N, CA, C and O atoms as CSV, one atom per row, in Angstrom:
chain,resi,resn,atom,element,x,y,z
A,1,UNK,N,N,-46.668,-1.114,3.302
A,1,UNK,CA,C,-46.255,-2.393,3.856
A,1,UNK,C,C,-45.137,-3.014,3.017
A,1,UNK,O,O,-44.234,-3.655,3.555
A,2,UNK,N,N,-45.201,-2.821,1.702
A,2,UNK,CA,C,-44.179,-3.380,0.824
A,2,UNK,C,C,-42.808,-2.769,1.068
A,2,UNK,O,O,-41.797,-3.465,0.980
A,3,UNK,N,N,-42.760,-1.472,1.373
A,3,UNK,CA,C,-41.481,-0.806,1.647
A,3,UNK,C,C,-40.876,-1.323,2.937
A,3,UNK,O,O,-39.661,-1.494,3.036
A,4,UNK,N,N,-41.728,-1.574,3.932
A,4,UNK,CA,C,-41.237,-2.116,5.211
A,4,UNK,C,C,-40.599,-3.489,5.012
A,4,UNK,O,O,-39.529,-3.762,5.556
A,5,UNK,N,N,-41.251,-4.351,4.236
A,5,UNK,CA,C,-40.703,-5.675,3.967
A,5,UNK,C,C,-39.402,-5.592,3.173
A,5,UNK,O,O,-38.477,-6.367,3.414
A,6,UNK,N,N,-39.329,-4.672,2.246
A,6,UNK,CA,C,-38.125,-4.495,1.449
A,6,UNK,C,C,-36.954,-4.052,2.329
A,6,UNK,O,O,-35.851,-4.586,2.218
A,7,UNK,N,N,-37.199,-3.083,3.195
A,7,UNK,CA,C,-36.144,-2.598,4.103
A,7,UNK,C,C,-35.724,-3.702,5.058
A,7,UNK,O,O,-34.533,-3.892,5.308
A,8,UNK,N,N,-36.698,-4.432,5.595
A,8,UNK,CA,C,-36.391,-5.535,6.508
A,8,UNK,C,C,-35.569,-6.608,5.803
A,8,UNK,O,O,-34.590,-7.099,6.365
A,9,UNK,N,N,-35.948,-6.977,4.593
A,9,UNK,CA,C,-35.198,-7.982,3.838
A,9,UNK,C,C,-33.785,-7.498,3.543
A,9,UNK,O,O,-32.836,-8.281,3.599
A,10,UNK,N,N,-33.638,-6.225,3.233
A,10,UNK,CA,C,-32.320,-5.664,2.959
A,10,UNK,C,C,-31.437,-5.709,4.204
A,10,UNK,O,O,-30.256,-6.047,4.119
A,11,UNK,N,N,-32.009,-5.369,5.358
A,11,UNK,CA,C,-31.244,-5.413,6.614
A,11,UNK,C,C,-30.829,-6.846,6.963
A,11,UNK,O,O,-29.708,-7.078,7.417
A,12,UNK,N,N,-31.728,-7.795,6.752
A,12,UNK,CA,C,-31.398,-9.199,7.010
A,12,UNK,C,C,-30.294,-9.656,6.065
A,12,UNK,O,O,-29.382,-10.371,6.479
A,13,UNK,N,N,-30.365,-9.256,4.820
A,13,UNK,CA,C,-29.333,-9.612,3.843
A,13,UNK,C,C,-27.980,-9.016,4.235
A,13,UNK,O,O,-26.957,-9.700,4.187
A,14,UNK,N,N,-27.981,-7.744,4.622
A,14,UNK,CA,C,-26.725,-7.099,5.036
A,14,UNK,C,C,-26.134,-7.775,6.267
A,14,UNK,O,O,-24.922,-7.972,6.344
A,15,UNK,N,N,-26.981,-8.130,7.228
A,15,UNK,CA,C,-26.482,-8.814,8.418
A,15,UNK,C,C,-25.902,-10.180,8.041
A,15,UNK,O,O,-24.868,-10.582,8.575
A,16,UNK,N,N,-26.551,-10.881,7.142
A,16,UNK,CA,C,-26.032,-12.175,6.687
A,16,UNK,C,C,-24.677,-12.030,6.000
A,16,UNK,O,O,-23.780,-12.842,6.227
A,17,UNK,N,N,-24.521,-11.018,5.172
A,17,UNK,CA,C,-23.230,-10.767,4.522
A,17,UNK,C,C,-22.157,-10.403,5.543
A,17,UNK,O,O,-21.002,-10.809,5.414
A,18,UNK,N,N,-22.551,-9.630,6.563
A,18,UNK,CA,C,-21.621,-9.274,7.631
A,18,UNK,C,C,-21.130,-10.528,8.357
A,18,UNK,O,O,-19.932,-10.684,8.589
A,19,UNK,N,N,-22.055,-11.416,8.712
A,19,UNK,CA,C,-21.677,-12.655,9.412
A,19,UNK,C,C,-20.818,-13.543,8.504
A,19,UNK,O,O,-19.877,-14.180,8.976
A,20,UNK,N,N,-21.134,-13.587,7.220
A,20,UNK,CA,C,-20.340,-14.367,6.273
A,20,UNK,C,C,-18.917,-13.827,6.185
A,20,UNK,O,O,-17.959,-14.598,6.138
A,21,UNK,N,N,-18.778,-12.511,6.161
A,21,UNK,CA,C,-17.452,-11.896,6.104
A,21,UNK,C,C,-16.662,-12.174,7.381
A,21,UNK,O,O,-15.460,-12.429,7.312
A,22,UNK,N,N,-17.310,-12.130,8.537
A,22,UNK,CA,C,-16.625,-12.454,9.795
A,22,UNK,C,C,-16.162,-13.905,9.805
A,22,UNK,O,O,-15.066,-14.208,10.276
A,23,UNK,N,N,-16.996,-14.800,9.286
A,23,UNK,CA,C,-16.637,-16.213,9.221
A,23,UNK,C,C,-15.429,-16.422,8.294
A,23,UNK,O,O,-14.502,-17.161,8.625
A,24,UNK,N,N,-15.454,-15.760,7.133
A,24,UNK,CA,C,-14.340,-15.872,6.187
A,24,UNK,C,C,-13.066,-15.295,6.787
A,24,UNK,O,O,-11.974,-15.801,6.523
A,25,UNK,N,N,-13.192,-14.239,7.593
A,25,UNK,CA,C,-12.019,-13.662,8.239
A,25,UNK,C,C,-11.454,-14.621,9.284
A,25,UNK,O,O,-10.236,-14.744,9.415
A,26,UNK,N,N,-12.318,-15.296,10.024
A,26,UNK,CA,C,-11.849,-16.271,11.005
A,26,UNK,C,C,-11.075,-17.407,10.343
A,26,UNK,O,O,-10.153,-17.961,10.942
A,27,UNK,N,N,-11.436,-17.748,9.138
A,27,UNK,CA,C,-10.740,-18.810,8.411
A,27,UNK,C,C,-9.466,-18.304,7.726
A,27,UNK,O,O,-8.710,-19.090,7.155
A,28,UNK,N,N,-9.231,-16.979,7.786
A,28,UNK,CA,C,-8.024,-16.419,7.217
A,28,UNK,C,C,-8.103,-16.100,5.741
A,28,UNK,O,O,-7.078,-15.856,5.105
A,29,UNK,N,N,-9.294,-16.097,5.189
A,29,UNK,CA,C,-9.445,-15.865,3.756
A,29,UNK,C,C,-9.428,-14.388,3.394
A,29,UNK,O,O,-8.963,-14.022,2.315
A,30,UNK,N,N,-9.931,-13.531,4.287
A,30,UNK,CA,C,-10.014,-12.103,3.993
A,30,UNK,C,C,-9.675,-11.303,5.247
A,30,UNK,O,O,-9.665,-11.845,6.353
A,31,UNK,N,N,-9.402,-10.026,5.071
A,31,UNK,CA,C,-9.306,-9.074,6.171
A,31,UNK,C,C,-10.587,-8.264,6.125
A,31,UNK,O,O,-10.913,-7.669,5.097
A,32,UNK,N,N,-11.317,-8.235,7.232
A,32,UNK,CA,C,-12.590,-7.527,7.199
A,32,UNK,C,C,-12.711,-6.542,8.356
A,32,UNK,O,O,-12.640,-5.334,8.135
A,33,UNK,N,N,-12.888,-7.013,9.553
A,33,UNK,CA,C,-13.184,-6.111,10.648
A,33,UNK,C,C,-12.247,-6.311,11.831
A,33,UNK,O,O,-11.778,-5.328,12.406
A,34,UNK,N,N,-11.967,-7.523,12.202
A,34,UNK,CA,C,-11.202,-7.805,13.410
A,34,UNK,C,C,-9.701,-7.633,13.216
A,34,UNK,O,O,-9.012,-7.118,14.096
A,35,UNK,N,N,-9.203,-8.056,12.079
A,35,UNK,CA,C,-7.768,-7.959,11.799
A,35,UNK,C,C,-7.548,-7.034,10.622
A,35,UNK,O,O,-8.364,-6.957,9.703
A,36,UNK,N,N,-6.440,-6.342,10.671
A,36,UNK,CA,C,-6.087,-5.457,9.569
A,36,UNK,C,C,-4.865,-6.028,8.857
A,36,UNK,O,O,-4.008,-6.657,9.476
A,37,UNK,N,N,-4.800,-5.802,7.574
A,37,UNK,CA,C,-3.629,-6.206,6.810
A,37,UNK,C,C,-2.456,-5.336,7.230
A,37,UNK,O,O,-2.613,-4.139,7.468
A,38,UNK,N,N,-1.296,-5.937,7.319
A,38,UNK,CA,C,-0.116,-5.160,7.670
A,38,UNK,C,C,0.343,-4.366,6.454
A,38,UNK,O,O,0.158,-4.786,5.311
A,39,UNK,N,N,0.939,-3.226,6.718
A,39,UNK,CA,C,1.396,-2.405,5.604
A,39,UNK,C,C,2.531,-3.083,4.860
A,39,UNK,O,O,2.672,-2.902,3.650
A,40,UNK,N,N,3.343,-3.861,5.564
A,40,UNK,CA,C,4.428,-4.546,4.867
A,40,UNK,C,C,3.878,-5.595,3.908
A,40,UNK,O,O,4.434,-5.798,2.829
A,41,UNK,N,N,2.805,-6.255,4.287
A,41,UNK,CA,C,2.200,-7.246,3.400
A,41,UNK,C,C,1.597,-6.568,2.176
A,41,UNK,O,O,1.730,-7.063,1.056
A,42,UNK,N,N,0.939,-5.444,2.390
A,42,UNK,CA,C,0.357,-4.722,1.267
A,42,UNK,C,C,1.449,-4.171,0.351
A,42,UNK,O,O,1.319,-4.212,-0.873
A,43,UNK,N,N,2.522,-3.656,0.947
A,43,UNK,CA,C,3.627,-3.130,0.153
A,43,UNK,C,C,4.309,-4.215,-0.654
A,43,UNK,O,O,4.678,-4.005,-1.809
A,44,UNK,N,N,4.477,-5.386,-0.035
A,44,UNK,CA,C,5.102,-6.503,-0.744
A,44,UNK,C,C,4.236,-6.965,-1.912
A,44,UNK,O,O,4.740,-7.272,-2.992
A,45,UNK,N,N,2.932,-7.011,-1.680
A,45,UNK,CA,C,2.029,-7.427,-2.755
A,45,UNK,C,C,2.086,-6.435,-3.920
A,45,UNK,O,O,2.119,-6.832,-5.085
A,46,UNK,N,N,2.098,-5.151,-3.590
A,46,UNK,CA,C,2.175,-4.136,-4.639
A,46,UNK,C,C,3.502,-4.230,-5.389
A,46,UNK,O,O,3.545,-4.070,-6.609
A,47,UNK,N,N,4.582,-4.490,-4.651
A,47,UNK,CA,C,5.892,-4.588,-5.281
A,47,UNK,C,C,5.950,-5.778,-6.240
A,47,UNK,O,O,6.588,-5.701,-7.290
A,48,UNK,N,N,5.287,-6.873,-5.883
A,48,UNK,CA,C,5.248,-8.039,-6.774
A,48,UNK,C,C,4.531,-7.697,-8.080
A,48,UNK,O,O,4.996,-8.056,-9.162
A,49,UNK,N,N,3.417,-7.012,-7.975
A,49,UNK,CA,C,2.679,-6.618,-9.175
A,49,UNK,C,C,3.505,-5.650,-10.005
A,49,UNK,O,O,3.557,-5.751,-11.231
A,50,UNK,N,N,4.154,-4.703,-9.318
A,50,UNK,CA,C,4.960,-3.711,-10.025
A,50,UNK,C,C,6.152,-4.378,-10.718
A,50,UNK,O,O,6.575,-3.945,-11.790
A,51,UNK,N,N,6.692,-5.436,-10.096
A,51,UNK,CA,C,7.841,-6.098,-10.720
A,51,UNK,C,C,7.443,-6.802,-12.015
A,51,UNK,O,O,8.284,-7.013,-12.890
A,52,UNK,N,N,6.164,-7.168,-12.142
A,52,UNK,CA,C,5.708,-7.751,-13.406
A,52,UNK,C,C,5.646,-6.696,-14.504
A,52,UNK,O,O,5.940,-6.968,-15.668
A,53,UNK,N,N,5.258,-5.486,-14.109
A,53,UNK,CA,C,5.123,-4.411,-15.083
A,53,UNK,C,C,6.449,-3.723,-15.378
A,53,UNK,O,O,6.688,-3.268,-16.497
A,54,UNK,N,N,7.316,-3.649,-14.356
A,54,UNK,CA,C,8.610,-2.995,-14.506
A,54,UNK,C,C,9.705,-3.978,-14.062
A,54,UNK,O,O,9.942,-4.129,-12.864
A,55,UNK,N,N,10.364,-4.638,-15.001
A,55,UNK,CA,C,11.344,-5.672,-14.657
A,55,UNK,C,C,12.475,-5.189,-13.748
A,55,UNK,O,O,13.045,-6.000,-13.017
A,56,UNK,N,N,12.818,-3.908,-13.765
A,56,UNK,CA,C,13.905,-3.434,-12.913
A,56,UNK,C,C,13.524,-3.494,-11.432
A,56,UNK,O,O,14.405,-3.437,-10.573
A,57,UNK,N,N,12.241,-3.606,-11.119
A,57,UNK,CA,C,11.787,-3.721,-9.732
A,57,UNK,C,C,11.932,-5.152,-9.217
A,57,UNK,O,O,11.826,-5.386,-8.013
A,58,UNK,N,N,12.170,-6.098,-10.098
A,58,UNK,CA,C,12.288,-7.503,-9.714
A,58,UNK,C,C,13.427,-7.703,-8.722
A,58,UNK,O,O,13.277,-8.451,-7.755
A,59,UNK,N,N,14.554,-7.051,-8.944
A,59,UNK,CA,C,15.700,-7.205,-8.051
A,59,UNK,C,C,15.361,-6.700,-6.648
A,59,UNK,O,O,15.752,-7.325,-5.663
A,60,UNK,N,N,14.651,-5.596,-6.543
A,60,UNK,CA,C,14.256,-5.060,-5.250
A,60,UNK,C,C,13.345,-6.043,-4.518
A,60,UNK,O,O,13.493,-6.237,-3.312
A,61,UNK,N,N,12.420,-6.656,-5.222
A,61,UNK,CA,C,11.526,-7.635,-4.608
A,61,UNK,C,C,12.311,-8.834,-4.093
A,61,UNK,O,O,12.020,-9.343,-3.010
A,62,UNK,N,N,13.296,-9.290,-4.849
A,62,UNK,CA,C,14.107,-10.431,-4.423
A,62,UNK,C,C,14.938,-10.101,-3.193
A,62,UNK,O,O,15.092,-10.943,-2.308
A,63,UNK,N,N,15.473,-8.894,-3.124
A,63,UNK,CA,C,16.265,-8.480,-1.966
A,63,UNK,C,C,15.381,-8.425,-0.719
A,63,UNK,O,O,15.796,-8.871,0.351
A,64,UNK,N,N,14.189,-7.894,-0.846
A,64,UNK,CA,C,13.291,-7.824,0.305
A,64,UNK,C,C,12.898,-9.211,0.788
A,64,UNK,O,O,12.818,-9.441,1.995
A,65,UNK,N,N,12.651,-10.141,-0.132
A,65,UNK,CA,C,12.336,-11.508,0.259
A,65,UNK,C,C,13.504,-12.133,1.011
A,65,UNK,O,O,13.300,-12.810,2.019
A,66,UNK,N,N,14.724,-11.913,0.530
A,66,UNK,CA,C,15.908,-12.472,1.184
A,66,UNK,C,C,16.081,-11.892,2.593
A,66,UNK,O,O,16.465,-12.611,3.515
A,67,UNK,N,N,15.800,-10.604,2.758
A,67,UNK,CA,C,15.918,-9.981,4.076
A,67,UNK,C,C,14.911,-10.571,5.050
A,67,UNK,O,O,15.237,-10.789,6.217
A,68,UNK,N,N,13.699,-10.831,4.593
A,68,UNK,CA,C,12.696,-11.432,5.477
A,68,UNK,C,C,13.106,-12.828,5.894
A,68,UNK,O,O,12.903,-13.213,7.046
A,69,UNK,N,N,13.684,-13.599,4.973
A,69,UNK,CA,C,14.122,-14.949,5.297
A,69,UNK,C,C,15.253,-14.895,6.320
A,69,UNK,O,O,15.285,-15.699,7.252
A,70,UNK,N,N,16.181,-13.956,6.153
A,70,UNK,CA,C,17.282,-13.811,7.101
A,70,UNK,C,C,16.764,-13.429,8.477
A,70,UNK,O,O,17.254,-13.942,9.483
A,71,UNK,N,N,15.782,-12.536,8.540
A,71,UNK,CA,C,15.215,-12.139,9.824
A,71,UNK,C,C,14.541,-13.320,10.499
A,71,UNK,O,O,14.646,-13.474,11.716
A,72,UNK,N,N,13.857,-14.151,9.740
A,72,UNK,CA,C,13.206,-15.323,10.316
A,72,UNK,C,C,14.237,-16.324,10.830
A,72,UNK,O,O,14.029,-16.947,11.870
A,73,UNK,N,N,15.338,-16.480,10.113
A,73,UNK,CA,C,16.368,-17.425,10.515
A,73,UNK,C,C,17.136,-16.965,11.744
A,73,UNK,O,O,17.650,-17.796,12.493
A,74,UNK,N,N,17.226,-15.656,11.966
A,74,UNK,CA,C,18.018,-15.136,13.072
A,74,UNK,C,C,17.207,-14.981,14.349
A,74,UNK,O,O,17.702,-14.412,15.321
A,75,UNK,N,N,16.000,-15.462,14.369
A,75,UNK,CA,C,15.162,-15.340,15.564
A,75,UNK,C,C,15.823,-16.016,16.751
A,75,UNK,O,O,16.392,-17.099,16.613
A,76,UNK,N,N,15.753,-15.390,17.907
A,76,UNK,CA,C,16.370,-15.941,19.103
A,76,UNK,C,C,15.473,-17.015,19.694
A,76,UNK,O,O,14.248,-16.900,19.655
A,77,UNK,N,N,16.086,-18.068,20.244
A,77,UNK,CA,C,15.259,-19.116,20.880
A,77,UNK,C,C,14.607,-18.562,22.142
A,77,UNK,O,O,15.135,-17.623,22.739
A,78,UNK,N,N,13.485,-19.113,22.557
A,78,UNK,CA,C,12.831,-18.621,23.767
A,78,UNK,C,C,13.720,-18.851,24.989
A,78,UNK,O,O,14.482,-19.816,25.048
A,79,UNK,N,N,13.604,-17.944,25.961
A,79,UNK,CA,C,14.405,-18.055,27.163
A,79,UNK,C,C,13.908,-19.194,28.017
A,79,UNK,O,O,12.706,-19.400,28.180
A,80,UNK,N,N,14.848,-19.921,28.552
A,80,UNK,CA,C,14.505,-21.026,29.452
A,80,UNK,C,C,14.821,-20.577,30.859
A,80,UNK,O,O,15.924,-20.104,31.137
A,81,UNK,N,N,13.855,-20.724,31.747
A,81,UNK,CA,C,14.054,-20.290,33.128
A,81,UNK,C,C,15.101,-21.146,33.835
A,81,UNK,O,O,15.142,-22.363,33.653
A,82,UNK,N,N,15.937,-20.514,34.631
A,82,UNK,CA,C,16.952,-21.243,35.397
A,82,UNK,C,C,16.496,-21.333,36.835
A,82,UNK,O,O,15.962,-20.367,37.381
A,83,UNK,N,N,16.697,-22.460,37.443
A,83,UNK,CA,C,16.286,-22.657,38.844
A,83,UNK,C,C,17.450,-22.549,39.773
A,83,UNK,O,O,17.287,-22.688,40.985
């Protein structure tokens, strides 16, 4: 009987952690099940860490940031329907 209660408690705990992770993902705090991190975001994060360890990578990180800003600025306005 003790093993059954232990397994049941463990399953309830795991389900609670699962629901907590889904809630945290909905708030945007973590990537868990529904959304995946983009590879560009992961690559940028790694490049930032690498630039701390290898100063010559700092220039590459700055260039990539500038390119993203330029892409955001060049976005086309939404099309307006003509009657």
